[in-house]
Predicted model as a PDB file, atoms N, CA, C, CB and O in Angstrom, pLDDT in the B-factor column:
MODEL        1                                                                  
ATOM      1  N   UNK A   1      -5.299 -23.707  42.359  1.00 61.00           N  
ATOM      2  CA  UNK A   1      -5.574 -24.787  43.269  1.00 61.00           C  
ATOM      3  C   UNK A   1      -4.394 -24.905  44.230  1.00 61.00           C  
ATOM      4  CB  UNK A   1      -5.826 -26.116  42.504  1.00 61.00           C  
ATOM      5  O   UNK A   1      -3.233 -24.851  43.823  1.00 61.00           O  
ATOM      6  N   UNK A   2      -4.709 -25.064  45.488  1.00 68.00           N  
ATOM      7  CA  UNK A   2      -3.700 -25.164  46.529  1.00 68.00           C  
ATOM      8  C   UNK A   2      -3.158 -26.592  46.592  1.00 68.00           C  
ATOM      9  CB  UNK A   2      -4.283 -24.740  47.895  1.00 68.00           C  
ATOM     10  O   UNK A   2      -3.929 -27.549  46.665  1.00 68.00           O  
ATOM     11  N   UNK A   3      -1.863 -26.730  46.564  1.00 61.00           N  
ATOM     12  CA  UNK A   3      -1.236 -28.053  46.600  1.00 61.00           C  
ATOM     13  C   UNK A   3      -1.568 -28.796  47.889  1.00 61.00           C  
ATOM     14  CB  UNK A   3       0.278 -27.925  46.450  1.00 61.00           C  
ATOM     15  O   UNK A   3      -1.689 -30.021  47.887  1.00 61.00           O  
ATOM     16  N   UNK A   4      -1.714 -28.063  48.988  1.00 65.00           N  
ATOM     17  CA  UNK A   4      -2.060 -28.703  50.258  1.00 65.00           C  
ATOM     18  C   UNK A   4      -3.454 -29.329  50.219  1.00 65.00           C  
ATOM     19  CB  UNK A   4      -1.982 -27.689  51.395  1.00 65.00           C  
ATOM     20  O   UNK A   4      -3.710 -30.298  50.934  1.00 65.00           O  
ATOM     21  N   UNK A   5      -4.347 -28.798  49.404  1.00 69.00           N  
ATOM     22  CA  UNK A   5      -5.673 -29.389  49.254  1.00 69.00           C  
ATOM     23  C   UNK A   5      -5.596 -30.707  48.495  1.00 69.00           C  
ATOM     24  CB  UNK A   5      -6.615 -28.419  48.535  1.00 69.00           C  
ATOM     25  O   UNK A   5      -6.356 -31.632  48.782  1.00 69.00           O  
ATOM     26  N   UNK A   6      -4.686 -30.802  47.529  1.00 63.00           N  
ATOM     27  CA  UNK A   6      -4.541 -32.023  46.748  1.00 63.00           C  
ATOM     28  C   UNK A   6      -3.841 -33.131  47.530  1.00 63.00           C  
ATOM     29  CB  UNK A   6      -3.777 -31.734  45.476  1.00 63.00           C  
ATOM     30  O   UNK A   6      -4.215 -34.299  47.426  1.00 63.00           O  
ATOM     31  N   UNK A   7      -2.835 -32.768  48.308  1.00 57.00           N  
ATOM     32  CA  UNK A   7      -2.010 -33.748  48.990  1.00 57.00           C  
ATOM     33  C   UNK A   7      -1.841 -33.411  50.471  1.00 57.00           C  
ATOM     34  CB  UNK A   7      -0.654 -33.841  48.318  1.00 57.00           C  
ATOM     35  O   UNK A   7      -0.708 -33.285  50.935  1.00 57.00           O  
ATOM     36  N   UNK A   8      -2.923 -33.263  51.220  1.00 61.00           N  
ATOM     37  CA  UNK A   8      -2.769 -32.842  52.615  1.00 61.00           C  
ATOM     38  C   UNK A   8      -2.045 -33.853  53.493  1.00 61.00           C  
ATOM     39  CB  UNK A   8      -4.111 -32.566  53.201  1.00 61.00           C  
ATOM     40  O   UNK A   8      -1.342 -33.464  54.426  1.00 61.00           O  
ATOM     41  N   UNK A   9      -2.201 -35.125  53.216  1.00 66.00           N  
ATOM     42  CA  UNK A   9      -1.602 -36.150  54.072  1.00 66.00           C  
ATOM     43  C   UNK A   9      -0.405 -36.822  53.410  1.00 66.00           C  
ATOM     44  CB  UNK A   9      -2.638 -37.197  54.435  1.00 66.00           C  
ATOM     45  O   UNK A   9       0.030 -37.882  53.859  1.00 66.00           O  
ATOM     46  N   UNK A  10       0.131 -36.226  52.358  1.00 72.00           N  
ATOM     47  CA  UNK A  10       1.223 -36.848  51.617  1.00 72.00           C  
ATOM     48  C   UNK A  10       2.420 -35.899  51.470  1.00 72.00           C  
ATOM     49  CB  UNK A  10       0.733 -37.290  50.237  1.00 72.00           C  
ATOM     50  O   UNK A  10       2.745 -35.503  50.351  1.00 72.00           O  
ATOM     51  N   UNK A  11       3.070 -35.532  52.555  1.00 71.00           N  
ATOM     52  CA  UNK A  11       4.199 -34.597  52.425  1.00 71.00           C  
ATOM     53  C   UNK A  11       5.373 -35.174  51.643  1.00 71.00           C  
ATOM     54  CB  UNK A  11       4.675 -34.179  53.792  1.00 71.00           C  
ATOM     55  O   UNK A  11       6.180 -34.414  51.110  1.00 71.00           O  
ATOM     56  N   UNK A  12       5.490 -36.504  51.560  1.00 82.00           N  
ATOM     57  CA  UNK A  12       6.583 -37.127  50.822  1.00 82.00           C  
ATOM     58  C   UNK A  12       6.196 -37.471  49.393  1.00 82.00           C  
ATOM     59  CB  UNK A  12       7.042 -38.372  51.536  1.00 82.00           C  
ATOM     60  O   UNK A  12       6.959 -38.125  48.682  1.00 82.00           O  
ATOM     61  N   UNK A  13       5.020 -37.037  48.971  1.00 83.00           N  
ATOM     62  CA  UNK A  13       4.567 -37.302  47.613  1.00 83.00           C  
ATOM     63  C   UNK A  13       5.531 -36.657  46.617  1.00 83.00           C  
ATOM     64  CB  UNK A  13       3.124 -36.776  47.401  1.00 83.00           C  
ATOM     65  O   UNK A  13       5.947 -35.516  46.821  1.00 83.00           O  
ATOM     66  N   UNK A  14       5.894 -37.364  45.544  1.00 87.00           N  
ATOM     67  CA  UNK A  14       6.844 -36.812  44.564  1.00 87.00           C  
ATOM     68  C   UNK A  14       6.386 -35.487  43.952  1.00 87.00           C  
ATOM     69  CB  UNK A  14       7.072 -37.815  43.458  1.00 87.00           C  
ATOM     70  O   UNK A  14       7.213 -34.612  43.694  1.00 87.00           O  
ATOM     71  N   UNK A  15       5.101 -35.330  43.718  1.00 85.00           N  
ATOM     72  CA  UNK A  15       4.614 -34.070  43.149  1.00 85.00           C  
ATOM     73  C   UNK A  15       4.788 -32.920  44.133  1.00 85.00           C  
ATOM     74  CB  UNK A  15       3.140 -34.197  42.749  1.00 85.00           C  
ATOM     75  O   UNK A  15       5.165 -31.814  43.746  1.00 85.00           O  
ATOM     76  N   UNK A  16       4.514 -33.185  45.393  1.00 83.00           N  
ATOM     77  CA  UNK A  16       4.708 -32.164  46.425  1.00 83.00           C  
ATOM     78  C   UNK A  16       6.173 -31.759  46.491  1.00 83.00           C  
ATOM     79  CB  UNK A  16       4.231 -32.675  47.802  1.00 83.00           C  
ATOM     80  O   UNK A  16       6.489 -30.572  46.569  1.00 83.00           O  
ATOM     81  N   UNK A  17       7.056 -32.728  46.460  1.00 87.00           N  
ATOM     82  CA  UNK A  17       8.485 -32.434  46.499  1.00 87.00           C  
ATOM     83  C   UNK A  17       8.941 -31.699  45.247  1.00 87.00           C  
ATOM     84  CB  UNK A  17       9.282 -33.717  46.664  1.00 87.00           C  
ATOM     85  O   UNK A  17       9.795 -30.815  45.316  1.00 87.00           O  
ATOM     86  N   UNK A  18       8.375 -32.064  44.107  1.00 90.00           N  
ATOM     87  CA  UNK A  18       8.751 -31.438  42.836  1.00 90.00           C  
ATOM     88  C   UNK A  18       8.467 -29.940  42.842  1.00 90.00           C  
ATOM     89  CB  UNK A  18       8.006 -32.102  41.680  1.00 90.00           C  
ATOM     90  O   UNK A  18       9.321 -29.144  42.452  1.00 90.00           O  
ATOM     91  N   UNK A  19       7.281 -29.556  43.278  1.00 89.00           N  
ATOM     92  CA  UNK A  19       6.918 -28.139  43.222  1.00 89.00           C  
ATOM     93  C   UNK A  19       7.627 -27.308  44.277  1.00 89.00           C  
ATOM     94  CB  UNK A  19       5.429 -27.982  43.381  1.00 89.00           C  
ATOM     95  O   UNK A  19       7.641 -26.079  44.198  1.00 89.00           O  
ATOM     96  N   UNK A  20       8.215 -27.969  45.263  1.00 89.00           N  
ATOM     97  CA  UNK A  20       8.953 -27.239  46.290  1.00 89.00           C  
ATOM     98  C   UNK A  20      10.453 -27.157  45.988  1.00 89.00           C  
ATOM     99  CB  UNK A  20       8.738 -27.898  47.640  1.00 89.00           C  
ATOM    100  O   UNK A  20      11.199 -26.496  46.712  1.00 89.00           O  
ATOM    101  N   UNK A  21      10.889 -27.823  44.928  1.00 93.00           N  
ATOM    102  CA  UNK A  21      12.313 -27.857  44.600  1.00 93.00           C  
ATOM    103  C   UNK A  21      12.809 -26.478  44.187  1.00 93.00           C  
ATOM    104  CB  UNK A  21      12.582 -28.869  43.482  1.00 93.00           C  
ATOM    105  O   UNK A  21      12.140 -25.766  43.438  1.00 93.00           O  
ATOM    106  N   UNK A  22      13.986 -26.106  44.680  1.00 96.00           N  
ATOM    107  CA  UNK A  22      14.616 -24.842  44.329  1.00 96.00           C  
ATOM    108  C   UNK A  22      15.133 -24.921  42.895  1.00 96.00           C  
ATOM    109  CB  UNK A  22      15.767 -24.501  45.314  1.00 96.00           C  
ATOM    110  O   UNK A  22      15.933 -25.799  42.571  1.00 96.00           O  
ATOM    111  N   UNK A  23      14.688 -24.021  42.049  1.00 97.00           N  
ATOM    112  CA  UNK A  23      15.094 -24.021  40.644  1.00 97.00           C  
ATOM    113  C   UNK A  23      16.322 -23.146  40.385  1.00 97.00           C  
ATOM    114  CB  UNK A  23      13.945 -23.549  39.780  1.00 97.00           C  
ATOM    115  O   UNK A  23      16.888 -23.193  39.293  1.00 97.00           O  
ATOM    116  N   UNK A  24      16.737 -22.360  41.360  1.00 97.00           N  
ATOM    117  CA  UNK A  24      17.856 -21.435  41.175  1.00 97.00           C  
ATOM    118  C   UNK A  24      19.147 -22.102  40.714  1.00 97.00           C  
ATOM    119  CB  UNK A  24      18.114 -20.711  42.451  1.00 97.00           C  
ATOM    120  O   UNK A  24      19.829 -21.541  39.857  1.00 97.00           O  
ATOM    121  N   UNK A  25      19.520 -23.276  41.240  1.00 97.00           N  
ATOM    122  CA  UNK A  25      20.797 -23.858  40.811  1.00 97.00           C  
ATOM    123  C   UNK A  25      20.777 -24.487  39.413  1.00 97.00           C  
ATOM    124  CB  UNK A  25      21.216 -24.894  41.798  1.00 97.00           C  
ATOM    125  O   UNK A  25      21.828 -24.888  38.913  1.00 97.00           O  
ATOM    126  N   UNK A  26      19.625 -24.580  38.784  1.00 97.00           N  
ATOM    127  CA  UNK A  26      19.528 -25.252  37.486  1.00 97.00           C  
ATOM    128  C   UNK A  26      19.952 -24.332  36.351  1.00 97.00           C  
ATOM    129  CB  UNK A  26      18.104 -25.747  37.247  1.00 97.00           C  
ATOM    130  O   UNK A  26      19.665 -23.135  36.357  1.00 97.00           O  
ATOM    131  N   UNK A  27      20.642 -24.917  35.380  1.00 98.00           N  
ATOM    132  CA  UNK A  27      21.051 -24.170  34.190  1.00 98.00           C  
ATOM    133  C   UNK A  27      19.872 -24.048  33.226  1.00 98.00           C  
ATOM    134  CB  UNK A  27      22.255 -24.860  33.492  1.00 98.00           C  
ATOM    135  O   UNK A  27      18.829 -24.671  33.425  1.00 98.00           O  
ATOM    136  N   UNK A  28      20.046 -23.252  32.198  1.00 98.00           N  
ATOM    137  CA  UNK A  28      19.018 -23.097  31.169  1.00 98.00           C  
ATOM    138  C   UNK A  28      18.718 -24.443  30.529  1.00 98.00           C  
ATOM    139  CB  UNK A  28      19.462 -22.078  30.097  1.00 98.00           C  
ATOM    140  O   UNK A  28      17.556 -24.778  30.302  1.00 98.00           O  
ATOM    141  N   UNK A  29      19.759 -25.218  30.237  1.00 98.00           N  
ATOM    142  CA  UNK A  29      19.577 -26.530  29.622  1.00 98.00           C  
ATOM    143  C   UNK A  29      18.810 -27.468  30.548  1.00 98.00           C  
ATOM    144  CB  UNK A  29      20.932 -27.141  29.258  1.00 98.00           C  
ATOM    145  O   UNK A  29      17.947 -28.227  30.106  1.00 98.00           O  
ATOM    146  N   UNK A  30      19.130 -27.408  31.816  1.00 98.00           N  
ATOM    147  CA  UNK A  30      18.415 -28.248  32.783  1.00 98.00           C  
ATOM    148  C   UNK A  30      16.955 -27.821  32.922  1.00 98.00           C  
ATOM    149  CB  UNK A  30      19.107 -28.192  34.149  1.00 98.00           C  
ATOM    150  O   UNK A  30      16.067 -28.663  33.047  1.00 98.00           O  
ATOM    151  N   UNK A  31      16.714 -26.530  32.899  1.00 98.00           N  
ATOM    152  CA  UNK A  31      15.334 -26.031  32.952  1.00 98.00           C  
ATOM    153  C   UNK A  31      14.562 -26.455  31.706  1.00 98.00           C  
ATOM    154  CB  UNK A  31      15.316 -24.492  33.091  1.00 98.00           C  
ATOM    155  O   UNK A  31      13.403 -26.860  31.801  1.00 98.00           O  
ATOM    156  N   UNK A  32      15.201 -26.365  30.532  1.00 98.00           N  
ATOM    157  CA  UNK A  32      14.548 -26.796  29.293  1.00 98.00           C  
ATOM    158  C   UNK A  32      14.222 -28.285  29.333  1.00 98.00           C  
ATOM    159  CB  UNK A  32      15.439 -26.486  28.083  1.00 98.00           C  
ATOM    160  O   UNK A  32      13.145 -28.702  28.908  1.00 98.00           O  
ATOM    161  N   UNK A  33      15.152 -29.082  29.842  1.00 98.00           N  
ATOM    162  CA  UNK A  33      14.912 -30.524  29.949  1.00 98.00           C  
ATOM    163  C   UNK A  33      13.767 -30.796  30.922  1.00 98.00           C  
ATOM    164  CB  UNK A  33      16.194 -31.261  30.408  1.00 98.00           C  
ATOM    165  O   UNK A  33      12.921 -31.654  30.671  1.00 98.00           O  
ATOM    166  N   UNK A  34      13.749 -30.077  32.006  1.00 97.00           N  
ATOM    167  CA  UNK A  34      12.670 -30.232  32.999  1.00 97.00           C  
ATOM    168  C   UNK A  34      11.321 -29.880  32.388  1.00 97.00           C  
ATOM    169  CB  UNK A  34      12.935 -29.345  34.236  1.00 97.00           C  
ATOM    170  O   UNK A  34      10.338 -30.591  32.598  1.00 97.00           O  
ATOM    171  N   UNK A  35      11.268 -28.798  31.639  1.00 97.00           N  
ATOM    172  CA  UNK A  35      10.030 -28.396  30.974  1.00 97.00           C  
ATOM    173  C   UNK A  35       9.567 -29.485  30.015  1.00 97.00           C  
ATOM    174  CB  UNK A  35      10.223 -27.066  30.220  1.00 97.00           C  
ATOM    175  O   UNK A  35       8.384 -29.825  29.992  1.00 97.00           O  
ATOM    176  N   UNK A  36      10.486 -30.038  29.224  1.00 98.00           N  
ATOM    177  CA  UNK A  36      10.123 -31.089  28.267  1.00 98.00           C  
ATOM    178  C   UNK A  36       9.564 -32.313  28.987  1.00 98.00           C  
ATOM    179  CB  UNK A  36      11.344 -31.488  27.417  1.00 98.00           C  
ATOM    180  O   UNK A  36       8.577 -32.903  28.548  1.00 98.00           O  
ATOM    181  N   UNK A  37      10.191 -32.686  30.079  1.00 96.00           N  
ATOM    182  CA  UNK A  37       9.719 -33.846  30.846  1.00 96.00           C  
ATOM    183  C   UNK A  37       8.340 -33.568  31.431  1.00 96.00           C  
ATOM    184  CB  UNK A  37      10.718 -34.200  31.973  1.00 96.00           C  
ATOM    185  O   UNK A  37       7.454 -34.421  31.378  1.00 96.00           O  
ATOM    186  N   UNK A  38       8.162 -32.380  31.987  1.00 96.00           N  
ATOM    187  CA  UNK A  38       6.868 -32.035  32.580  1.00 96.00           C  
ATOM    188  C   UNK A  38       5.768 -31.941  31.518  1.00 96.00           C  
ATOM    189  CB  UNK A  38       6.974 -30.708  33.342  1.00 96.00           C  
ATOM    190  O   UNK A  38       4.631 -32.341  31.770  1.00 96.00           O  
ATOM    191  N   UNK A  39       6.096 -31.416  30.336  1.00 98.00           N  
ATOM    192  CA  UNK A  39       5.104 -31.369  29.260  1.00 98.00           C  
ATOM    193  C   UNK A  39       4.702 -32.779  28.829  1.00 98.00           C  
ATOM    194  CB  UNK A  39       5.654 -30.583  28.055  1.00 98.00           C  
ATOM    195  O   UNK A  39       3.534 -33.034  28.535  1.00 98.00           O  
ATOM    196  N   UNK A  40       5.668 -33.689  28.793  1.00 97.00           N  
ATOM    197  CA  UNK A  40       5.364 -35.088  28.490  1.00 97.00           C  
ATOM    198  C   UNK A  40       4.458 -35.699  29.554  1.00 97.00           C  
ATOM    199  CB  UNK A  40       6.656 -35.902  28.374  1.00 97.00           C  
ATOM    200  O   UNK A  40       3.536 -36.451  29.237  1.00 97.00           O  
ATOM    201  N   UNK A  41       4.721 -35.374  30.802  1.00 96.00           N  
ATOM    202  CA  UNK A  41       3.893 -35.887  31.901  1.00 96.00           C  
ATOM    203  C   UNK A  41       2.480 -35.303  31.826  1.00 96.00           C  
ATOM    204  CB  UNK A  41       4.537 -35.552  33.269  1.00 96.00           C  
ATOM    205  O   UNK A  41       1.502 -36.000  32.099  1.00 96.00           O  
ATOM    206  N   UNK A  42       2.378 -34.039  31.461  1.00 96.00           N  
ATOM    207  CA  UNK A  42       1.053 -33.423  31.293  1.00 96.00           C  
ATOM    208  C   UNK A  42       0.268 -34.161  30.224  1.00 96.00           C  
ATOM    209  CB  UNK A  42       1.180 -31.925  30.924  1.00 96.00           C  
ATOM    210  O   UNK A  42      -0.916 -34.440  30.414  1.00 96.00           O  
ATOM    211  N   UNK A  43       0.897 -34.481  29.113  1.00 97.00           N  
ATOM    212  CA  UNK A  43       0.217 -35.209  28.040  1.00 97.00           C  
ATOM    213  C   UNK A  43      -0.211 -36.606  28.509  1.00 97.00           C  
ATOM    214  CB  UNK A  43       1.135 -35.321  26.805  1.00 97.00           C  
ATOM    215  O   UNK A  43      -1.291 -37.075  28.152  1.00 97.00           O  
ATOM    216  N   UNK A  44       0.622 -37.258  29.296  1.00 96.00           N  
ATOM    217  CA  UNK A  44       0.294 -38.591  29.811  1.00 96.00           C  
ATOM    218  C   UNK A  44      -0.910 -38.526  30.748  1.00 96.00           C  
ATOM    219  CB  UNK A  44       1.506 -39.201  30.544  1.00 96.00           C  
ATOM    220  O   UNK A  44      -1.798 -39.376  30.683  1.00 96.00           O  
ATOM    221  N   UNK A  45      -0.939 -37.516  31.617  1.00 95.00           N  
ATOM    222  CA  UNK A  45      -2.054 -37.356  32.553  1.00 95.00           C  
ATOM    223  C   UNK A  45      -3.339 -37.009  31.803  1.00 95.00           C  
ATOM    224  CB  UNK A  45      -1.733 -36.265  33.596  1.00 95.00           C  
ATOM    225  O   UNK A  45      -4.410 -37.520  32.130  1.00 95.00           O  
ATOM    226  N   UNK A  46      -3.229 -36.138  30.794  1.00 95.00           N  
ATOM    227  CA  UNK A  46      -4.415 -35.783  29.999  1.00 95.00           C  
ATOM    228  C   UNK A  46      -4.962 -37.001  29.263  1.00 95.00           C  
ATOM    229  CB  UNK A  46      -4.077 -34.668  28.991  1.00 95.00           C  
ATOM    230  O   UNK A  46      -6.177 -37.178  29.181  1.00 95.00           O  
ATOM    231  N   UNK A  47      -4.081 -37.839  28.729  1.00 95.00           N  
ATOM    232  CA  UNK A  47      -4.525 -39.048  28.031  1.00 95.00           C  
ATOM    233  C   UNK A  47      -5.249 -39.981  29.000  1.00 95.00           C  
ATOM    234  CB  UNK A  47      -3.324 -39.776  27.380  1.00 95.00           C  
ATOM    235  O   UNK A  47      -6.274 -40.565  28.645  1.00 95.00           O  
ATOM    236  N   UNK A  48      -4.731 -40.126  30.209  1.00 94.00           N  
ATOM    237  CA  UNK A  48      -5.377 -40.971  31.219  1.00 94.00           C  
ATOM    238  C   UNK A  48      -6.731 -40.397  31.607  1.00 94.00           C  
ATOM    239  CB  UNK A  48      -4.483 -41.110  32.466  1.00 94.00           C  
ATOM    240  O   UNK A  48      -7.704 -41.135  31.765  1.00 94.00           O  
ATOM    241  N   UNK A  49      -6.790 -39.083  31.761  1.00 92.00           N  
ATOM    242  CA  UNK A  49      -8.044 -38.425  32.106  1.00 92.00           C  
ATOM    243  C   UNK A  49      -9.077 -38.631  31.007  1.00 92.00           C  
ATOM    244  CB  UNK A  49      -7.819 -36.929  32.350  1.00 92.00           C  
ATOM    245  O   UNK A  49     -10.231 -38.953  31.289  1.00 92.00           O  
ATOM    246  N   UNK A  50      -8.672 -38.448  29.770  1.00 91.00           N  
ATOM    247  CA  UNK A  50      -9.587 -38.636  28.642  1.00 91.00           C  
ATOM    248  C   UNK A  50     -10.077 -40.077  28.560  1.00 91.00           C  
ATOM    249  CB  UNK A  50      -8.905 -38.242  27.332  1.00 91.00           C  
ATOM    250  O   UNK A  50     -11.249 -40.321  28.274  1.00 91.00           O  
ATOM    251  N   UNK A  51      -9.192 -41.019  28.808  1.00 90.00           N  
ATOM    252  CA  UNK A  51      -9.592 -42.425  28.787  1.00 90.00           C  
ATOM    253  C   UNK A  51     -10.601 -42.702  29.898  1.00 90.00           C  
ATOM    254  CB  UNK A  51      -8.361 -43.345  28.936  1.00 90.00           C  
ATOM    255  O   UNK A  51     -11.557 -43.451  29.699  1.00 90.00           O  
ATOM    256  N   UNK A  52     -10.391 -42.105  31.054  1.00 88.00           N  
ATOM    257  CA  UNK A  52     -11.319 -42.290  32.168  1.00 88.00           C  
ATOM    258  C   UNK A  52     -12.675 -41.676  31.869  1.00 88.00           C  
ATOM    259  CB  UNK A  52     -10.746 -41.685  33.439  1.00 88.00           C  
ATOM    260  O   UNK A  52     -13.709 -42.269  32.176  1.00 88.00           O  
ATOM    261  N   UNK A  53     -12.676 -40.492  31.273  1.00 86.00           N  
ATOM    262  CA  UNK A  53     -13.938 -39.834  30.903  1.00 86.00           C  
ATOM    263  C   UNK A  53     -14.674 -40.677  29.873  1.00 86.00           C  
ATOM    264  CB  UNK A  53     -13.681 -38.406  30.349  1.00 86.00           C  
ATOM    265  O   UNK A  53     -15.883 -40.878  29.982  1.00 86.00           O  
ATOM    266  N   UNK A  54     -13.954 -41.169  28.877  1.00 83.00           N  
ATOM    267  CA  UNK A  54     -14.581 -41.985  27.833  1.00 83.00           C  
ATOM    268  C   UNK A  54     -15.117 -43.292  28.402  1.00 83.00           C  
ATOM    269  CB  UNK A  54     -13.580 -42.276  26.710  1.00 83.00           C  
ATOM    270  O   UNK A  54     -16.194 -43.742  28.010  1.00 83.00           O  
ATOM    271  N   UNK A  55     -14.383 -43.901  29.316  1.00 79.00           N  
ATOM    272  CA  UNK A  55     -14.831 -45.135  29.954  1.00 79.00           C  
ATOM    273  C   UNK A  55     -16.107 -44.879  30.746  1.00 79.00           C  
ATOM    274  CB  UNK A  55     -13.731 -45.706  30.873  1.00 79.00           C  
ATOM    275  O   UNK A  55     -17.050 -45.668  30.691  1.00 79.00           O  
ATOM    276  N   UNK A  56     -16.129 -43.776  31.478  1.00 76.00           N  
ATOM    277  CA  UNK A  56     -17.307 -43.430  32.280  1.00 76.00           C  
ATOM    278  C   UNK A  56     -18.509 -43.172  31.371  1.00 76.00           C  
ATOM    279  CB  UNK A  56     -17.023 -42.188  33.162  1.00 76.00           C  
ATOM    280  O   UNK A  56     -19.614 -43.628  31.668  1.00 76.00           O  
ATOM    281  N   UNK A  57     -18.312 -42.455  30.280  1.00 75.00           N  
ATOM    282  CA  UNK A  57     -19.408 -42.162  29.366  1.00 75.00           C  
ATOM    283  C   UNK A  57     -19.948 -43.454  28.741  1.00 75.00           C  
ATOM    284  CB  UNK A  57     -18.943 -41.186  28.267  1.00 75.00           C  
ATOM    285  O   UNK A  57     -21.157 -43.615  28.576  1.00 75.00           O  
ATOM    286  N   UNK A  58     -19.048 -44.359  28.401  1.00 79.00           N  
ATOM    287  CA  UNK A  58     -19.469 -45.645  27.845  1.00 79.00           C  
ATOM    288  C   UNK A  58     -20.253 -46.440  28.878  1.00 79.00           C  
ATOM    289  CB  UNK A  58     -18.251 -46.453  27.363  1.00 79.00           C  
ATOM    290  O   UNK A  58     -21.288 -47.021  28.549  1.00 79.00           O  
ATOM    291  N   UNK A  59     -19.791 -46.477  30.094  1.00 73.00           N  
ATOM    292  CA  UNK A  59     -20.497 -47.196  31.156  1.00 73.00           C  
ATOM    293  C   UNK A  59     -21.852 -46.565  31.431  1.00 73.00           C  
ATOM    294  CB  UNK A  59     -19.659 -47.219  32.438  1.00 73.00           C  
ATOM    295  O   UNK A  59     -22.840 -47.278  31.606  1.00 73.00           O  
ATOM    296  N   UNK A  60     -21.913 -45.254  31.472  1.00 75.00           N  
ATOM    297  CA  UNK A  60     -23.191 -44.563  31.692  1.00 75.00           C  
ATOM    298  C   UNK A  60     -24.179 -44.897  30.588  1.00 75.00           C  
ATOM    299  CB  UNK A  60     -22.980 -43.041  31.767  1.00 75.00           C  
ATOM    300  O   UNK A  60     -25.358 -45.139  30.844  1.00 75.00           O  
ATOM    301  N   UNK A  61     -23.687 -44.906  29.363  1.00 77.00           N  
ATOM    302  CA  UNK A  61     -24.560 -45.210  28.223  1.00 77.00           C  
ATOM    303  C   UNK A  61     -25.038 -46.668  28.278  1.00 77.00           C  
ATOM    304  CB  UNK A  61     -23.818 -44.940  26.888  1.00 77.00           C  
ATOM    305  O   UNK A  61     -26.191 -46.954  27.956  1.00 77.00           O  
ATOM    306  N   UNK A  62     -24.178 -47.562  28.673  1.00 76.00           N  
ATOM    307  CA  UNK A  62     -24.510 -48.985  28.747  1.00 76.00           C  
ATOM    308  C   UNK A  62     -25.588 -49.246  29.789  1.00 76.00           C  
ATOM    309  CB  UNK A  62     -23.263 -49.809  29.068  1.00 76.00           C  
ATOM    310  O   UNK A  62     -26.490 -50.052  29.564  1.00 76.00           O  
ATOM    311  N   UNK A  63     -25.498 -48.577  30.914  1.00 79.00           N  
ATOM    312  CA  UNK A  63     -26.421 -48.839  32.018  1.00 79.00           C  
ATOM    313  C   UNK A  63     -27.549 -47.818  32.114  1.00 79.00           C  
ATOM    314  CB  UNK A  63     -25.665 -48.866  33.315  1.00 79.00           C  
ATOM    315  O   UNK A  63     -28.288 -47.792  33.098  1.00 79.00           O  
ATOM    316  N   UNK A  64     -27.677 -46.985  31.101  1.00 76.00           N  
ATOM    317  CA  UNK A  64     -28.742 -45.981  31.082  1.00 76.00           C  
ATOM    318  C   UNK A  64     -30.092 -46.672  30.916  1.00 76.00           C  
ATOM    319  CB  UNK A  64     -28.511 -44.948  29.942  1.00 76.00           C  
ATOM    320  O   UNK A  64     -30.222 -47.608  30.127  1.00 76.00           O  
ATOM    321  N   UNK A  65     -31.085 -46.215  31.653  1.00 56.00           N  
ATOM    322  CA  UNK A  65     -32.422 -46.815  31.595  1.00 56.00           C  
ATOM    323  C   UNK A  65     -33.177 -46.338  30.385  1.00 56.00           C  
ATOM    324  CB  UNK A  65     -33.214 -46.498  32.852  1.00 56.00           C  
ATOM    325  O   UNK A  65     -34.321 -46.739  30.173  1.00 56.00           O  
TER     326      UNK A  65                                                      
ENDMDL                                                                          
END                                                                             
């Protein structure tokens, strides 16, 4: 997926800035810490997505004819 498709009008978006950051100056420890933080963020986003899917399924079931 192209990042420009996700954030075409948001050049200052933190995610856009994150993926453009130069990783060369980071140490192994800093890269490991970054990976841990990003993995935590992935889990948080997945939990939100799952909650949204479950909410939608519940609403669909409630209003189903």
